[in-house]
N, C-alpha and C positions, 0 to 999 in steps of 0.2 A: 270505295275505290281506293282503299287503304294499300292492298296489293300492288296497287299500279305505281309504276315509277313515275310516269307521265301521261299527259293527254296530248292526243295528236289532232289537230283540225284538217281533214284533208280537201282536196278540190273536189268540186261538184263536177260530173263528166257526164251526165245524162243530157240530152240535146235540149236546150232551152232552159235550164234548170241555172236559174241567176242566184240563188240564196247560198249562205255559208252558215254552217252549224254554229258557230260562235262569233260574236262580235268583239271588236277590240275591248268594249265594258265589261263584257262577260269573260273575257281572257284576264283583264284586270283584276276582277273579282276571285277569280280561282287562284292567280299568282298570289294574291294578298293573303289565301288560306293556305299557302305553302305547295300548292301543285305547281309542277312543270309543265309548260304548256308551248306546245311546238305546233306552228302554223305551216300548211306547204305553201310552198313561194306561189305566190298569184291567188290564193284560195279564195280572198275576200273583193278580189278585184270586179267580180261582176255585180256584186252587192254594194258598189261604191269604197272598199275599206281597202286602204293600202298597205302594203306592208309595214311601211314605217309607222302605221298607227298600232300595230298588233306589236312592234319593237317598244314602243313608246307605253304601252300597257304592260310590259315584262314578258310578252311572248317571245319567243325565238323561230326565225323562220329556217324551214328545212327544205330541201328538195330529195324526192324519192329516186333512191340508186339502186343500182344492183344488190346492195347489202340489206336490202329491205327495210321493214318496220324494226324498232329496237323490242328487244323482249320486255314486257310486264307495260305493256302499252294499253292505252283504252283510246280508242280510235272514234269520233264523233264526225257523223256526218248527216247531211239531211236526207239524201236518198240513197239508194242502193247504186252502185256505179254502174257506169256503162258496160257493156259486156267485155269489151276489149281491156279497159281499166281493171274490171274484176277478175279476167285472166291473169293480168300480170300481177296485180294484189296477191293472188292465191298463193305466186310463187314466191313471195316476199315476206309472210307471216313468219312470226318466230313463235317462243312460248310466252304462255299467260298472256295473251291478245283479247281483246274484246274491242266490239264494235258497237255503237248505239246509233239508231237514224229510223227512217221510214225504209225497212230492209226487203218489202214486199214478200212476206212469209207464204203467200198462197199461189204466188206465181209458180206453176208446175214444171220447173227446171232442173230441180234438186241443187240449187245453190244454197240452200240451207243446209242439207245434207253434206255437201263438199264443205261447208266451213266446220262443220261438227268434226268430221273427219281431220281436218286440219287442226283441230284443239282450238278452234276459236270459238269464246262464247259471244251470242249474239243477243241483242236487246232491241227489240223492234217496236217503236211507236205505235206500228200498227196492231199490235196484241195488247196494248195498255188497256185494262178497263177503266174508264174514266167518264162521269157524266159530262155533258156538253158545257158547262160552266165550272168545271173543276181546272183550276190553274195549270194543272199538269199536263192536259189535254192539248197537246201542240195541234193536232188535227184541225180540232173546233177552233184553236186561235187564227191557226192559218185561213180556215173558211171564212172566220168573220173578216177579217183584214180584206179577204181577196172579195167579200160580199161590198165591204166599203168602198175599195177601189174601184169596182163595177160601176155603183150608184154614181160615184163622181166622175167616172169615165162618160157614163150614159147622159148626166147632167151638159157637161163639156161639150159632148159631140152631137146632141139634140138640136134639130133645127129649127123646130117649130116653137109655137107660144111654150111658156114656161109650165110644164106640167104640173098637174094638181096632184095626181097618183102616176107613181111609177114602179113597175115590177120589173127586178130584177130576178132571173131564174137559172138556176144552177150553181152559183159559184160560192153560196154561202150564204149565212145572215148577214144582213145588213145593218142589223141593229140603228 
């Protein structure tokens, strides 16, 4: 990331997506290493993080305007944006921009090709080759969290006698 002047955390715009790409603690770590980190206004609210927490961590709050994203920017997000937001962002990119997240490269709607034509470097977690126990495997980590949450939810909502055995199907390993 030596060629990037700043890191931008953008709002998640897909319906029901409540996560944020960086927590205030992660922002503080990056700032301590000399990075300038900007967080889109309200980006952390759905995850329980207020703009003031990002400011205390050394981040700066920005609002997306018609001048777009600054040049030399590394954009981090959890998921590919909604179609409306993606169309807006495509008009606002400048030189030397990269984005990282689950960008859905296998969805057949040419968004990766569009980003390539715009000169955007894309790094998609979907394409990282990592084992299930690799700490860099964000998808496996999220699946483990989802599995634990599903198990806890099932125990809270179960109305019968305490189960001896419980099977959670689908959301990931419950460990």
